[in-house]
N, C-alpha and C positions, 0 to 999 in steps of 0.2 A: 504494500499499499504506499502510495506516494501523495503527499500534498504539499502545496506551496505554503509559505509562511502566512500569506494573506488568508488562504483557505483556512488553516489550522487556527488562526487567530479568530476569524469570523465564527467558525464552528464552536470553539470553546465559549467565546461570549454569547453566541445564541444559545446554547445548551444552557449555560449559567442563568440567563434571562428566562428561558422557558422553565427551568426547575423553580426558580423563584416565584414564577406566577402559576405553576402547576397547581391545580385544586382537584382532587376526586370528586368531592361534593359538587362543585360547580359544573364539572363535566357531566354530571348526571342531568342537569336541567338546561345546559347550553350545549348543542351539538357542535358548535365550533370551538369548543375548549376542551377537547378530548386529547389524551396522550397522542394520538394517531396525528391529528391535526397539528399539534405542536412539533411533532417529529417531522412531518412533511415541511413545515416551515424551517426548521433547523437543517434538514438535508439540502435545502436550495443552496446552502453555502458551497457545497461540493458537487452541485449539479454538472459543472464542466471539467470536474477532476478527472484524471486518467485512472479510473479504478476498475478492477475486474467486478463482476456481479457478486462473487463471494466476499471481496473486501468490501462492497457497498452494503451487502447485507450485514456483514460484521460490523461496520461502522453504525449502520441504523440500530443495531441491538445494543452497541455500546451507548449510544446517544440516548436511546429510549430508556435504558437503566439509569442513566445519569439524571435524567429529567424526573423519573418517578420515584427514584430513591438515591438522591445525590450523595447522602451521607456514607452509604454502602459502596456506591459505584464510582464516584467522582474520580478517585485516584486511578482506577483501571482506565477509565475513559481518557483522562489527561495524558497518562503514561503512553497509550496507544496512539493518540493524536501526535504527541511530541516525537514519537518513534518514527511517524511518517514523514516528518520534514528533514531537510538537511541538517547535519550536525551544528553548523554555526548559527542557524536560526533557532534551534532547540536550546542552545546554550543561553540565549537572550531572554528566554521564558525562565530559566532557571534562577537568574538574577545572580 
C-alpha cells in the first residue's frame, strides 16, 4: 500500500473528525449519519490513490474501526497509514 503525504494527512484528519462526530444513537434516527456514510466520506481522500482492491479493503476496515472505536483502533490505523508513505514524510508525523 502506498499513499502520498497529502493523502495520508487528509485520511488521518478525516478519520479523526469522523470519530469525534460519530454517534451510534444519532445514526439510528438520521440515515446520513451512519458509520457507512462517514466511511464513504473518509475514503474520498484516497479515491485517486494507487491501491489494490485488497489494500483499499484493508484501509476501509482500518478507517471504519478507528471511526467507531478510536480508543482501541487509533494506533493500528495511524501505524498502517504512516507505513504507507515514504520514510521522510512519516518522520515528520512522528515529531
